[in-house]
Structures are given as structure tokens and as C-alpha cells.
C-alpha positions in Angstrom: 127.0 49.2 -36.3 129.7 51.0 -37.6 131.8 52.9 -34.8 131.9 56.6 -35.4 135.3 56.4 -37.1 134.0 53.6 -39.4 131.3 56.2 -40.0 133.6 59.2 -40.7 136.3 56.9 -42.5 133.6 56.6 -44.9 132.3 59.9 -45.9 135.9 61.4 -46.1 136.6 58.6 -48.8 133.0 59.3 -49.9 133.8 63.5 -49.8 137.2 63.0 -51.6 135.8 60.5 -54.7 133.1 63.0 -55.0 135.8 65.7 -55.5 137.9 64.2 -57.6 134.7 63.6 -60.3 135.6 59.6 -60.0 132.9 57.3 -59.3 135.4 54.1 -57.2 135.6 54.9 -54.2 137.8 52.7 -51.3 138.2 52.2 -47.8 139.1 50.0 -46.1 140.2 47.5 -47.8 136.3 48.1 -49.6 135.5 48.8 -52.9 132.2 50.4 -53.6 131.0 52.1 -57.4 128.3 54.7 -57.7 126.8 55.5 -61.1 126.3 58.9 -60.9 127.3 62.1 -58.1 122.9 61.7 -57.1 124.3 58.3 -55.4 126.9 59.5 -54.3 124.7 62.9 -52.3 122.2 60.6 -51.0 124.9 57.8 -48.7 127.0 61.1 -47.3 123.3 61.7 -46.3 122.8 58.3 -45.3 126.0 58.2 -43.3 125.8 61.8 -42.0 122.5 60.8 -40.2 123.8 57.2 -39.2 126.9 59.5 -37.5 124.3 61.6 -36.2 122.5 58.5 -34.2 125.5 57.1 -33.3 126.7 60.3 -31.1 123.4 61.0 -30.2 122.5 64.5 -31.9 119.5 65.9 -32.7 118.7 65.9 -36.5 117.5 69.3 -37.2 114.6 69.9 -39.5 113.0 72.4 -40.8 110.0 72.6 -43.3 108.9 76.2 -45.0 106.4 77.2 -46.2 105.6 80.1 -48.5 102.4 81.6 -50.0 101.5 84.2 -52.5 98.5 85.9 -53.7 100.0 85.7 -57.3 101.0 88.8 -57.8 
């Protein structure tokens, strides 16, 4: 399992890569190529979740229900 520092480095590289619009990111001598923005966002979310688990943070989940009578 990766350390918090390694995950943070990966997150920084992914965020910079997403902002630049380039589909290839390198960190710690490793290179990963993504097919699209959705895949990058999914990778960022997964790393953020893993970092929260390692740091002991609770993951906040919200469920919002809206209803309408159709008027």
C-alpha cells in the first residue's frame, strides 16, 4: 500500500495533467496514459478516497431526495 506522501504526489501530478489537457502523466519515474477526462477524474477520486482512509478521515456521504407533484 502506498504512503500518504506517494498518494499526494500522484494526486498533484494528475491534477496538473488534467489542467494541462495532456493524456500522459509521469511521477516517480512511472508514466501512465489516460484515454479521457472521465478516467482521470475517476483516478483522482480513487486516490483521494485512499488518502482519506490512510489518514483516518471519515468519508462524508450525502443523499439528497427531491420530490415534486408535477406542477
